[in-house]
C-alpha positions in Angstrom: 105.9 118.5 100.2 107.2 117.5 96.8 109.9 115.7 98.5 107.0 113.8 101.0 105.1 113.0 97.8 108.3 111.2 96.3 109.1 109.7 99.6 105.6 108.1 99.7 105.4 107.1 96.1 108.9 105.4 96.4 108.0 103.4 99.6 104.6 102.4 97.8 106.6 101.0 95.0 109.0 99.1 97.0 106.4 97.6 99.4 104.4 96.6 96.5 107.2 94.7 94.7 108.1 93.0 97.9 104.4 92.1 98.3 104.4 91.0 94.6 107.3 88.9 95.2 105.8 87.1 98.5 102.5 86.7 96.8 104.0 84.9 93.7 106.4 83.0 95.6 104.6 81.7 98.7 100.8 82.7 98.0 98.4 84.8 100.0 98.9 82.8 103.1 101.0 85.7 104.8 98.6 86.2 107.6 99.6 82.6 108.9 103.4 83.6 109.5 102.2 86.9 111.0 100.2 85.2 113.7 102.7 82.3 114.2 105.4 84.8 114.7 103.7 86.0 117.8 105.2 82.6 119.6 108.8 84.2 119.3 109.2 86.9 121.9 111.0 89.4 119.5 109.0 88.8 116.4 105.7 89.2 118.8 107.4 92.6 120.1 107.8 93.8 116.4 104.2 92.6 115.6 102.6 94.1 118.2 104.6 97.4 117.7 103.5 97.3 114.1 99.9 96.4 114.8 99.7 99.4 117.2 101.1 101.8 114.7 98.8 100.5 112.2 95.8 101.0 114.4 97.1 104.4 115.5 97.4 105.4 111.8 93.6 104.0 111.2 92.2 106.1 114.0 94.0 109.2 112.4 92.6 108.3 109.0 89.0 108.1 110.2 89.3 111.3 112.1 90.7 113.1 109.2 88.2 112.2 106.7 85.0 114.2 105.9 82.9 111.1 105.2 83.0 109.1 108.2 81.7 106.0 105.9 84.7 106.4 103.6 86.9 107.1 106.9 85.7 103.8 108.1 86.5 102.1 105.1 89.8 103.6 104.7 91.1 102.9 108.3 90.0 99.2 108.1 92.1 98.9 104.9 95.0 101.0 106.5 94.7 98.8 109.7 95.2 95.3 107.5 98.5 96.8 106.0 101.1 99.1 104.1 99.8 98.7 100.6 96.8 100.8 101.1 98.3 103.0 103.7 100.8 104.3 101.3 98.3 104.6 98.6 96.1 106.7 101.1 99.1 108.8 102.1 99.9 109.5 98.5 96.5 110.6 97.6 96.3 112.7 100.9 99.5 114.4 100.3 98.5 114.8 96.5 95.0 116.7 97.7 96.8 118.9 100.1 98.3 120.7 97.6 101.5 121.4 99.6 99.8 122.6 102.7 101.0 120.7 105.5 98.0 121.6 107.7 95.5 120.4 105.3 97.6 117.0 104.7 97.6 116.5 108.7 94.2 117.7 109.5 92.0 116.7 106.3 88.4 117.7 107.4 89.5 119.8 110.6 91.9 122.0 108.4 
């Protein structure tokens, strides 16, 4: 479980650094690029795949939370992108305390 904690932390740091660079160099209008990329078939495939993964992850987050209000907020933030997703994963891994069942099932463990 310690390895998973380190992996989640490392991925969050990398994603944060890339996001910071993009925001400082190009501004916060990245959503325009994401949606305009749907005109290109392979970018559309990748963005659709990514969007569906984010949606599936958001459903899992909503399901595993004790509070459905908190689950709703976290699910929406996870569906919007990776920075919050990796932060959520890091907190969930830490709270599970090494118990993979508690990590995966949350309130249902």
